[in-house]
GULOBA-972895 format. One line per field, with one value per residue (C-alpha): chain; x, y, z; residue number from 1; residue in one letter. Coordinates in pm, whole numbers. Example, Ala and Ser with C-alpha at 12.3 -4.5 7.8 and 13.67 -1.06 7.14 Angstrom:
BEGIN
chain	(A_A) $
c1	(1230_1367) $
c2	(-450_-106) $
c3	(780_714) $
n	(1_2) $
res	(A_S) $
END
This chain:
BEGIN
chain	(A_A_A_A_A_A_A_A_A_A_A_A_A_A_A_A_A_A_A_A_A_A_A_A_A_A_A_A_A_A_A_A_A_A_A_A_A_A_A_A_A_A_A_A_A_A_A_A_A_A_A_A_A_A_A_A_A_A_A_A_A_A_A_A_A_A_A_A_A_A_A_A_A_A_A_A_A_A_A_A_A_A_A_A_A_A_A_A_A_A_A_A_A_A_A_A_A_A_A_A_A_A_A_A_A_A_A_A_A_A_A_A_A_A_A_A_A_A_A_A_A_A_A_A_A_A_A_A_A_A_A_A_A_A_A_A_A_A_A_A_A_A_A_A_A_A_A_A_A_A_A_A_A_A_A_A_A_A_A_A_A_A_A_A_A_A_A_A_A_A_A_A_A_A_A_A_A_A_A_A_A_A_A_A_A_A_A_A_A_A_A_A_A_A_A_A_A_A_A_A_A_A_A_A_A_A_A_A_A_A_A_A_A_A_A_A_A_A_A_A_A_A_A_A_A_A_A_A_A_A_A_A_A_A_A_A_A_A_A_A_A_A_A_A_A_A_A_A_A_A_A_A_A_A_A_A_A_A_A_A_A_A_A_A_A_A_A_A_A_A_A_A_A_A_A_A_A_A_A_A_A_A_A_A_A_A_A_A_A_A_A_A_A_A_A_A_A_A_A_A_A_A_A_A_A_A_A_A_A_A_A_A_A_A_A_A_A_A_A_A_A_A_A_A_A_A_A_A_A_A_A_A_A_A_A_A_A_A_A_A_A_A_A_A_A_A_A_A_A_A_A_A_A_A_A_A_A_A_A_A_A_A_A_A_A_A_A_A_A_A_A_A_A_A_A_A_A_A_A_A_A_A_A_A_A_A_A_A_A_A_A_A_A_A_A_A_A_A_A_A_A_A_A_A_A_A_A_A_A_A_A_A_A_A_A_A_A_A_A_A_A_A_A_A_A_A_A_A_A_A_A_A_A_A_A_A_A_A_A_A_A_A_A_A_A_A_A_A_A_A_A_A_A_A_A_A_A_A_A_A_A_A_A_A_A_A_A_A_A_A_A_A_A_A_A_A_A_A_A_A_A_A_A_A_A_A_A_A_A_A_A_A_A_A_A_A_A_A_A_A_A_A_A_A_A_A_A_A_A_A_A_A_A_A_A_A_A_A_A_A_A_A_A_A_A_A_A_A_A_A_A_A_A_A_A_A_A_A_A_A_A_A_A_A_A_A_A_A_A_A_A_A_A_A_A_A_A_A_A_A_A_A_A_A_A_A_A_A_A_A_A_A_A_A_A_A_A_A_A_A_A_A_A_A_A_A_A_A_A_A_A_A_A_A_A_A_A_A) $
c1	(5426_5074_4990_4691_4384_4253_3894_3798_3935_3745_3419_3463_3528_3210_3006_3120_3049_2697_2607_2697_2519_2202_2198_2224_1955_1715_1773_1697_1378_1269_1334_1144_851_838_870_576_367_452_367_31_-59_37_-180_-473_-429_-428_-739_-908_-831_-1002_-1337_-1301_-1122_-1047_-743_-527_-213_-364_-464_-112_32_-197_-89_276_231_81_365_620_450_467_834_912_731_957_1263_1132_1080_1438_1567_1371_1520_1868_1789_1677_1993_2217_2046_2107_2472_2520_2371_2600_2916_2814_2733_3072_3241_3034_3122_3492_3452_3295_2940_2740_2505_2199_2229_2023_2150_2019_1890_1609_1874_2006_1904_1772_2057_2379_2735_2884_2654_2537_2889_3065_2806_2729_2389_2232_2357_2731_2751_2963_2659_2570_2925_2993_2659_2607_2323_1993_1782_1625_1791_2146_2087_1977_2279_2518_2358_2380_2746_2821_2642_2795_3142_3153_3314_3683_3626_3354_3591_3864_3621_3483_3830_3935_3610_3641_4003_3909_3599_3740_3900_3581_3413_3201_3057_2992_2810_2595_2499_2405_2216_2018_1926_1812_1560_1324_1488_1419_1209_1133_768_843_1070_798_535_744_816_447_355_619_472_117_-24_-22_-365_-484_-238_-469_-369_-698_-596_-288_-491_-802_-661_-568_-907_-1096_-904_-967_-1342_-1357_-1155_-1370_-1675_-1524_-1447_-1803_-1943_-1711_-1801_-2173_-2228_-2390_-2580_-2485_-2737_-2586_-2234_-2283_-2467_-2167_-1924_-2120_-2099_-1723_-1692_-1875_-1656_-1340_-1460_-1515_-1156_-1017_-1178_-962_-637_-709_-525_-207_-238_-302_1_234_79_284_630_742_946_1149_1182_1336_1586_1669_1714_1940_2156_2209_2283_2564_2687_2692_2921_3148_3476_3685_3742_3763_3646_3329_3250_3322_3080_2804_2876_2884_2532_2394_2580_2673_2392_2021_1883_2044_1890_1689_1460_1387_1340_1089_895_887_744_476_365_365_132_-78_-121_-306_-612_-580_-690_-1055_-1102_-779_-841_-1197_-1067_-767_-947_-1273_-1105_-773_-824_-545_-545_-522_-232_-33_-107_19_333_380_340_618_833_783_888_1208_1323_1164_1478_1710_1495_1644_1992_1899_1814_2116_2351_2198_2224_2580_2697_2564_2748_3069_3004_2991_3328_3478_3370_3524_3845_3849_3774_4052_4364_4575_4360_4465_4309_4376_4522_4373_4567_4479_4625_4385_4423_4604_4563_4855_4789_5014_4882_4525_4284_3911_3751_3496_3744_3876_4223_4361_4242_4287_4574_4671_4811_4978_4882_4941_4852_4875_4782_4504_4468_4581_4439_4570_4489_4479_4491_4475_4327_3989_3955_4300_4175_4109_3750_3831_4116_3885_3631_3906_4006_3643_3531_3834_3782_3421_3538_3800_3543_3310_3572_3643_3968_4063_4196_4546_4885_4873_4616_4640_4361_4216_3838_3667_3340_3358_3204_3212_3078_3137_2811_2558_2221_1935_1596_1291_1052_1221_1288_1660_1931_2256_2448_2212_2218_2597_2581_2353_2605_2895_2701_2658_3035_3119_2886_3080_3412_3307_3211_3562_3425_3671_3586_3764_3645_3662_3558_3550_3521_3351_3123_3104_2762_2874_3098_3474_3563_3322_3414_3784_3724_3482_3702_4007_3812_3678_4027_4162_3870_3924_4289_4206_3951_4202_4002_4149_4050_4142_4015_4024_4000_4071_4148_4527_4541_4416_4734_4929_4785_5082_5287_5087_4973_5307_5285_4904_4834_5006_4982_4933_4826_4726_4860_4814_5056_4956_5087_4935_4566_4579_4569_4749_4674_4876_4633_4923_4916_5222_5346_5322_5091_4958_5125_4924_4553_4344_4012_4098_4191_3870_3662_3833_3754_3380_3391_3437_3660_3931) $
c2	(4932_4821_4464_4430_4279_3945_3911_3729_4010_4270_4075_4034_4406_4480_4240_4429_4766_4682_4506_4825_5043_4834_4876_5255_5271_5053_5269_5574_5407_5349_5714_5829_5612_5778_6122_6047_5945_6266_6479_6299_6344_6713_6764_6587_6801_7119_7009_6929_7280_7428_7301_7535_7830_7887_8098_8166_8062_7724_7665_7759_7516_7237_7303_7315_6990_6816_6945_6826_6486_6446_6548_6290_6026_6105_6075_5741_5616_5711_5542_5224_5217_5249_4963_4740_4823_4760_4425_4323_4430_4246_3935_3972_3992_3705_3497_3576_3448_3130_3082_3127_2856_2621_2657_2764_2469_2662_2929_2939_2646_2729_2374_2508_2601_2243_2109_1756_1685_1882_1813_1851_2022_1706_1568_1856_1993_2319_2345_2196_2149_2212_2334_2594_2818_2800_2891_3186_3355_3703_3783_3919_3975_3696_3842_3819_3473_3353_3518_3352_3012_3057_3158_2847_2624_2774_2915_3291_3459_3543_3921_3882_3675_3940_4225_4040_3959_4325_4437_4179_4276_4643_4591_4328_4573_4784_4556_4832_4933_4571_4501_4811_4686_4345_4493_4725_4433_4223_4489_4432_4186_4266_4002_3904_3985_4354_4373_4212_4453_4750_4599_4522_4877_5019_4814_4932_5218_5548_5657_6018_6103_6352_6718_6795_6591_6805_7121_6959_6922_7292_7408_7161_7267_7633_7563_7353_7604_7887_7695_7661_8036_8118_7907_8058_8414_8329_8367_8021_7833_7494_7299_7427_7378_7013_6947_7081_6884_6568_6648_6705_6375_6186_6342_6264_5907_5882_5997_5757_5465_5550_5517_5233_4987_5193_5203_4828_4756_4936_4863_4719_4772_5074_4867_4697_5025_5170_4881_4939_5312_5270_4998_5189_5503_5307_5210_5577_5640_5339_5404_5203_5165_4903_4902_4712_4919_5243_5143_5103_5445_5594_5468_5595_5926_6057_5923_5998_5747_5781_5711_6033_5845_5575_5841_6026_5705_5632_5978_5948_5607_5739_6020_5772_5567_5858_5693_5425_5686_5737_6074_6224_6077_6213_6566_6537_6365_6560_6899_6835_6529_6360_6034_6221_6431_6125_5941_6235_6237_5865_5930_6190_5952_5676_5903_5995_5668_5375_5291_5283_5072_4741_4883_4934_4569_4456_4671_4551_4180_4219_4432_4173_3901_4107_4159_3781_3744_4035_3885_3552_3735_3925_3618_3413_3628_3319_3233_3371_3482_3245_3343_3261_3078_3110_2768_2473_2275_2423_2342_2423_2450_2471_2370_2314_2251_2195_2533_2378_2182_2356_2497_2318_1980_2035_1873_2060_1904_2034_1914_2018_1903_2075_1992_1766_1393_1352_1127_1124_796_814_486_444_272_344_674_785_1109_1036_1165_1469_1557_1538_1760_2004_2041_2077_2327_2549_2542_2648_2933_3034_3051_3248_3519_3428_3360_2992_2781_2747_2920_2954_2840_2877_2746_2768_2831_2496_2307_2087_1738_1489_1151_1090_1054_840_741_532_688_488_734_682_311_379_166_312_151_284_629_627_516_813_1046_893_920_1295_1321_1108_1320_1633_1460_1345_1703_1806_2056_2208_1989_1878_1546_1415_1052_862_482_455_161_57_-98_-393_-699_-653_-793_-569_-279_-310_-367_-74_160_82_134_467_592_497_677_993_1000_931_1214_1457_1495_1577_1384_1280_935_795_417_113_-84_-88_-271_44_218_-7_189_422_148_165_529_689_1063_1044_838_934_778_928_773_819_556_436_327_17_-51_-364_-316_64_278_609_845_1148_1245_1355_1303_1117_1010_647_353_276_-25_-45_-120_-137_-297_-635_-477_-270_-580_-762_-471_-509_-882_-1048_-1352_-1333) $
c3	(-3491_-3394_-3477_-3709_-3544_-3663_-3795_-3474_-3257_-3459_-3432_-3055_-3024_-3221_-3009_-2699_-2862_-2980_-2655_-2469_-2725_-2695_-2318_-2358_-2628_-2430_-2123_-2336_-2461_-2103_-2013_-2322_-2215_-1876_-2036_-2269_-1969_-1782_-2087_-2137_-1768_-1786_-2097_-1931_-1619_-1828_-2019_-1688_-1560_-1866_-1736_-1441_-1598_-1963_-2042_-2344_-2157_-2072_-2434_-2544_-2290_-2416_-2776_-2670_-2477_-2778_-3001_-2744_-2726_-3104_-3099_-2829_-3035_-3331_-3105_-2978_-3335_-3426_-3113_-3187_-3536_-3386_-3147_-3433_-3631_-3330_-3269_-3630_-3617_-3288_-3449_-3754_-3544_-3318_-3625_-3781_-3466_-3483_-3851_-3776_-3512_-3766_-3632_-3936_-3991_-3869_-4142_-4460_-4668_-5016_-5064_-5284_-5543_-5575_-5919_-5955_-6196_-6224_-6339_-5988_-5734_-5559_-5522_-5346_-5099_-5275_-5102_-4792_-4437_-4394_-4754_-4930_-4986_-4617_-4522_-4754_-4825_-4680_-4919_-4787_-5100_-5301_-5610_-5472_-5326_-5669_-5832_-5585_-5643_-6020_-5997_-5790_-6040_-6353_-6414_-6470_-6768_-6727_-6726_-6461_-6245_-6270_-6187_-5885_-5757_-5772_-5605_-5327_-5257_-5237_-5024_-4785_-4533_-4518_-4264_-4107_-4445_-4535_-4211_-4257_-4603_-4460_-4165_-4392_-4614_-4318_-4205_-4501_-4742_-5105_-5285_-5641_-5570_-5512_-5814_-6025_-5890_-5998_-6339_-6398_-6301_-6536_-6821_-6753_-6966_-6781_-6652_-6671_-6948_-7124_-7081_-6904_-6601_-6545_-6484_-6333_-5975_-5970_-6096_-5875_-5563_-5638_-5660_-5341_-5137_-5273_-5153_-4805_-4800_-4911_-4628_-4365_-4475_-4468_-4841_-4860_-4593_-4449_-4662_-4986_-4851_-4757_-5082_-5275_-5054_-5134_-5505_-5478_-5290_-5566_-5835_-5638_-5590_-5967_-6036_-5773_-5953_-6254_-6060_-5818_-6043_-6010_-5632_-5611_-5832_-5591_-5254_-4966_-5115_-4911_-4664_-4937_-5125_-4811_-4809_-5175_-5109_-4805_-4960_-5284_-5081_-4921_-5269_-5368_-5069_-5118_-4933_-5181_-5552_-5828_-6191_-6097_-5785_-5971_-6247_-5988_-5839_-6189_-6260_-5929_-5899_-6243_-6457_-6425_-6183_-5844_-5509_-5529_-5767_-5509_-5241_-5459_-5525_-5153_-5081_-5349_-5221_-4863_-4971_-5167_-4847_-4680_-4833_-4562_-4304_-4400_-4229_-4365_-4709_-4716_-4667_-4900_-5185_-5161_-5161_-5340_-5568_-5374_-5574_-5903_-5780_-5667_-5990_-6195_-5979_-6051_-6424_-6411_-6209_-6460_-6748_-6565_-6410_-6594_-6790_-6489_-6254_-6380_-6308_-5941_-5888_-6089_-5879_-5554_-5633_-5757_-5464_-5218_-5409_-5395_-5024_-4982_-5158_-4961_-4629_-4728_-4819_-4489_-4276_-4437_-4475_-4556_-4859_-5195_-5519_-5808_-6143_-6480_-6746_-7113_-7193_-7170_-6955_-6653_-6285_-6056_-5685_-5381_-5037_-5154_-4866_-4830_-4739_-4505_-4292_-3982_-4044_-3736_-3865_-4237_-4428_-4744_-5059_-5373_-5720_-6078_-6426_-6762_-7116_-7245_-7273_-6911_-6640_-6282_-6106_-5725_-5536_-5161_-4865_-4713_-4524_-4640_-4799_-5168_-5175_-4961_-5198_-5502_-5329_-5226_-5592_-5701_-5437_-5488_-5864_-5809_-5584_-5841_-6120_-5892_-5841_-5478_-5296_-5268_-4983_-5125_-5121_-5500_-5752_-6129_-6348_-6695_-6721_-6764_-6723_-6414_-6419_-6135_-6029_-5660_-5473_-5661_-5516_-5649_-5724_-5621_-5784_-6120_-6051_-6104_-5940_-5813_-6098_-6363_-6202_-6228_-6591_-6666_-6503_-6694_-7021_-6971_-6917_-7222_-7438_-7339_-7403_-7750_-7838_-7725_-7476_-7231_-6934_-6618_-6477_-6121_-6063_-5735_-5735_-6074_-6163_-5799_-5851_-6065_-6026_-5990_-6336_-6527_-6304_-6385_-6757_-6783_-6579_-6790_-7112_-6985_-6892_-7233_-7399_-7194_-7295_-7658_-7667_-7509_-7187_-6845_-6534_-6183_-6086_-5732_-5703_-5485_-5800_-5790_-6124_-6297_-6192_-6430_-6721_-6693_-6860_-7184_-7154_-7086_-7038_-7030_-6717_-6392_-6046_-5702_-5376_-5014_-4780_-4424_-4154_-3958_-3609_-3460_-3508_-3519_-3836_-3879_-4168_-4273_-4554_-4773_-5150_-5276_-5618_-5727_-5658_-5310_-5151_-4827_-4792_-4476_-4570_-4412_-4082_-4076_-4148_-3862_-3631_-3691_-3624_-3962_-3910_-4173) $
n	(1_2_3_4_5_6_7_8_9_10_11_12_13_14_15_16_17_18_19_20_21_22_23_24_25_26_27_28_29_30_31_32_33_34_35_36_37_38_39_40_41_42_43_44_45_46_47_48_49_50_51_52_53_54_55_56_57_58_59_60_61_62_63_64_65_66_67_68_69_70_71_72_73_74_75_76_77_78_79_80_81_82_83_84_85_86_87_88_89_90_91_92_93_94_95_96_97_98_99_100_101_102_103_104_105_106_107_108_109_110_111_112_113_114_115_116_117_118_119_120_121_122_123_124_125_126_127_128_129_130_131_132_133_134_135_136_137_138_139_140_141_142_143_144_145_146_147_148_149_150_151_152_153_154_155_156_157_158_159_160_161_162_163_164_165_166_167_168_169_170_171_172_173_174_175_176_177_178_179_180_181_182_183_184_185_186_187_188_189_190_191_192_193_194_195_196_197_198_199_200_201_202_203_204_205_206_207_208_209_210_211_212_213_214_215_216_217_218_219_220_221_222_223_224_225_226_227_228_229_230_231_232_233_234_235_236_237_238_239_240_241_242_243_244_245_246_247_248_249_250_251_252_253_254_255_256_257_258_259_260_261_262_263_264_265_266_267_268_269_270_271_272_273_274_275_276_277_278_279_280_281_282_283_284_285_286_287_288_289_290_291_292_293_294_295_296_297_298_299_300_301_302_303_304_305_306_307_308_309_310_311_312_313_314_315_316_317_318_319_320_321_322_323_324_325_326_327_328_329_330_331_332_333_334_335_336_337_338_339_340_341_342_343_344_345_346_347_348_349_350_351_352_353_354_355_356_357_358_359_360_361_362_363_364_365_366_367_368_369_370_371_372_373_374_375_376_377_378_379_380_381_382_383_384_385_386_387_388_389_390_391_392_393_394_395_396_397_398_399_400_401_402_403_404_405_406_407_408_409_410_411_412_413_414_415_416_417_418_419_420_421_422_423_424_425_426_427_428_429_430_431_432_433_434_435_436_437_438_439_440_441_442_443_444_445_446_447_448_449_450_451_452_453_454_455_456_457_458_459_460_461_462_463_464_465_466_467_468_469_470_471_472_473_474_475_476_477_478_479_480_481_482_483_484_485_486_487_488_489_490_491_492_493_494_495_496_497_498_499_500_501_502_503_504_505_506_507_508_509_510_511_512_513_514_515_516_517_518_519_520_521_522_523_524_525_526_527_528_529_530_531_532_533_534_535_536_537_538_539_540_541_542_543_544_545_546_547_548_549_550_551_552_553_554_555_556_557_558_559_560_561_562_563_564_565_566_567_568_569_570_571_572_573_574_575_576_577_578_579_580_581_582_583_584_585_586_587_588_589_590_591_592_593_594_595_596_597_598) $
res	(M_N_Q_Q_K_T_P_G_E_I_Y_K_Q_Q_V_S_Y_Y_S_D_L_L_R_K_L_K_S_K_R_S_N_I_G_W_L_R_L_V_I_V_L_A_I_L_L_L_I_Y_S_L_F_F_K_S_S_L_I_T_W_I_L_V_A_A_G_I_A_L_F_L_Y_V_I_S_I_D_A_D_N_N_E_K_I_A_D_A_Q_R_L_L_F_I_N_R_E_E_L_E_I_L_S_G_N_Y_Q_N_R_E_D_G_I_S_F_L_P_H_E_H_P_Y_A_G_D_I_D_L_F_G_T_A_S_L_Y_Q_Y_I_S_R_C_T_S_Q_Q_S_K_Q_L_L_A_T_A_L_L_Q_A_S_E_E_N_V_I_I_D_R_Q_A_A_A_K_S_L_A_P_Q_W_A_W_R_Q_N_L_Q_S_T_G_M_A_N_P_L_T_F_A_T_E_Q_K_I_K_V_W_L_S_M_P_K_P_L_K_Q_A_L_W_K_I_L_P_V_V_F_T_A_I_T_L_A_T_V_A_A_Y_L_F_G_W_I_N_S_S_V_F_W_L_L_V_F_A_Y_F_L_F_A_K_Y_T_S_A_K_V_I_Q_T_Y_T_A_L_T_K_I_E_G_E_L_D_T_L_Y_K_Q_L_L_L_V_E_K_L_P_C_S_S_P_L_L_D_S_Y_K_E_I_L_V_S_K_K_G_G_T_E_G_I_R_D_L_K_E_I_L_K_R_F_D_F_R_L_N_L_L_V_F_F_V_L_N_T_F_F_L_W_D_V_R_Q_T_L_S_L_N_K_W_K_D_K_Y_A_L_V_V_P_E_W_F_K_I_L_Q_N_I_E_L_V_N_T_L_A_T_L_T_F_N_H_P_T_W_N_F_P_T_N_S_S_E_H_F_T_L_I_G_E_N_I_G_H_P_L_I_D_E_K_K_R_V_D_N_S_F_S_T_S_G_T_G_K_V_A_I_I_T_G_S_N_M_A_G_K_S_T_F_L_R_S_I_A_V_N_L_V_L_A_Q_L_G_A_P_V_C_A_S_T_F_E_F_S_P_V_K_L_Y_S_S_M_R_I_A_D_N_L_A_E_N_T_S_T_F_Y_A_E_L_K_K_L_K_S_I_I_D_Q_V_K_Q_H_E_K_V_F_I_L_L_D_E_I_L_R_G_T_N_S_L_D_R_H_T_G_S_E_A_L_I_R_Q_L_I_R_E_Q_A_V_A_I_I_A_T_H_D_V_E_L_A_N_L_Y_K_T_Q_Q_G_A_A_S_N_Y_H_F_D_V_Q_V_E_G_E_E_L_Y_F_D_Y_K_L_K_S_G_I_C_Q_S_M_N_A_S_L_L_M_K_K_I_G_I_E_M) $
END
């Protein structure tokens, strides 16, 4: 039985494949370049011979040469497109290898999505350098990037989580399809500006909607072509002909003025429309199935509004852009009312597809989000999808690790708590792993409520609002001290607790900005209040005295710790969570190491 290849082996294989393909395509491009030169020289030689002797065969050869040249140009354009796609796919596979190696800090970090104030985003590195967003995102469009950021900042509904999980599981093995989707999106990433342009155009009143305009181009073209025929047969002289052509030009210019607003509304979106078309075409041909993925295919294939609509819009806009070539546009508009014809085509298109346009953008942003989750699933076969519990509060995890720590260096821990009015107090020495453990819980909970796999053997949770206070900074602009900033954060948590919202609270070294007596008194009062209000929290602290609360809050307060082993002047950490109160601290030894005489 053949052993299944690892993600890293597949990516290395693809890097080799696309490197070889690029060499072949670039060699072909070079050969095509030489062929074009030979054809041009042959055409020029034939034209030169016509000055000495004109013959039908020579003219035929010139025409054939020009046709051949145009055909070779089309081949070259197709080859260049294949080169660009191969370069993108080579980049994708090389980047995946770098990400698997832990080198992802140069990717887009989503820092623009980080709110000034948020219940947990600033504490657990959701955005910025070495962040969760930077690690997992495979989104290319602005719409999907925004959706991913929103899903990280706010828990999704339970049905959405379940649908995304099923879609990610189904799509994960389809790495070739997923990379094609990403590569297509990278070519001309879809932006909010283009989406807004289309929506504004759809909301605009239709020009030329009177019945007269539908027959005018036919009648006008009949008249102009009749005029050309009359001139060619000698029925009118050149003066009359050019006078009529000028009159037709003025009338065509008058009609163009009526539709210029439509053209301006849709200008310069063809590249992104091509991306939208190609990506949704891939969705139509999805090689896997899930309720969510099937619903997307249903909209595109079975209902009115498939990719043929985007293709038709692309073709209309391409024809509309003939006006950019002044000579071609002069002929087309003067004799055929070209602008009017394209505007009427756009009116028909709007009648047919206006209602489904929002669905296209919705499908695209969601499929790129699912692609992100599927890639995460594929890259981490040892991660698992969490299960939802309907009983508040539930958090049961086996071998929970921080997703952004290298697997070889990561130390996993198990933890569970159920019911309300529960506070887990974690004591421990400096650098023993308390803060990392809190962030491991938080980040995995965020992933779980996104619909992603989590870095754990098993993970059961009940949907909840996450609140944390771990990383507090002062704000000079607002003249806010660190202590006051923390008080503001704690107030927002207490407000939620008093309203008996379903919240899960993670606190690290609370009230660190005040004296030790007030800190202990305030921390103890806060823990008692959380228990009284039936809240659920994990609190990491150096204040060992707080751990004694279990004596008066039996069944509500529980103790865990991270410890350190000291041998001489050396410290050894195992980063394992243990039950009970920490009995070993290392601050004195660390202070001695930096030169403080104890």
